[in-house]
N, C-alpha and C positions, 0 to 999 in steps of 0.2 A: 355287863358293861352298859353305861348309859348311852342313849341315842346321840348321834353326832349333833354338834352345835350348829344350828342354822344361823346365818348372819342376821343380826338385828337390823333395825332401821338404819339406812345408810347415813342419815344425818347424825348418828351417834358413833361413827367409826372410831372416834378417840377412845371409846370404852370397849371396843371389840377385843376379844381374846385372840391368841394366835390361830386357834382352830377356825374361828370365824373368818379371819383374813385368808387362810388357806382355802376355804370353801369359796370365797369370793374371787381371789386373785388368779388362781390357776385357770379356771374356765374363761375368765375375762381377758387374760393375757393373750390368748390366741387371736381373737379379732383385733386387738390393739396392736399386736406385733406383725400381723399379716403383711402389711405394706411397708413396714419399717426395716425388715431384714430380708436377706436373700432367701430364695426358695429352699436351699439346702439348710440354711440356719433355722428357718421356720420348721422344717421337718424334724430337725434335731430337737428344737424346743418342744414340739408336740410329743416327742418321746419322753422328755423330762416330765412334762405335765402328766402324761398317762402313767408313768412310773410312780410319781408322787400320789396321784389319785388312787392308783391300784393298791399301793402299799397301805395307804390309809384305809381304804374300803375293806380290803381283805383282812387287815389287822383288826378292824372293828367286828367283822363278821366271822372270823376264824379262818385260818388257812386250810386249804385243801391241797391235795397233790396236784390237781389240775390248775388251781390258782397259782401255785408255786411255779409250774411249768410256763404259764402265761407270763408271769413276771420275768422269768428267765429269758423268754423270747423278746420281751420288751427291752431288757437290758442288753441283749445281744445286738438288737437293731440299733440301739443308742450308740453302742461302742463302734459298730461298723460305720455308722454315719459320722461319728466324731472323727474317726481316723480318716475317712474319705475327705471330710471338709478341712481338717486342720493338720493332718499328718500324724505319724506315729508319736511325735514329741508331745502331742496333746494327751496321749493316753497314759496318764499317771497311774500310780498304784490305786488311788481312790476309784478311778474309772474301772480298773481291772476288778476291784473288789465287788463291783456291781454284779459280776458274773457269779458271785458266791451267795447272793441274796436268796436264791432258791433253796440252798442248803440251810440257811438260817431260818427261812420261813418254814421249811419242813420240820426243823427241830422245834419250832413253836406250835406245831399243829396240836390242836386240842382234841 
């Protein structure tokens, strides 16, 4: 698999691919959101950013059992924080399905 796409010159963002935006946006979102959302919302967003980065990185490098376990812990943390911040009504099926990513990742192990 080819190496990940590093964002090109910021003056050419109109030509960036989705992968370049992902590499740029998730790390940059944390300092931008830090003072704009509550502490609890920020901690929840950090979980989302780590999950996306982890899925992307591990997917590129090949899943390991340890990597799948780390992903599962990140997803558990996200779901606990989501329920604490927004209540059980916010925990939809899609959120619950995060708990099954470890199984999917294990199935994809090379």
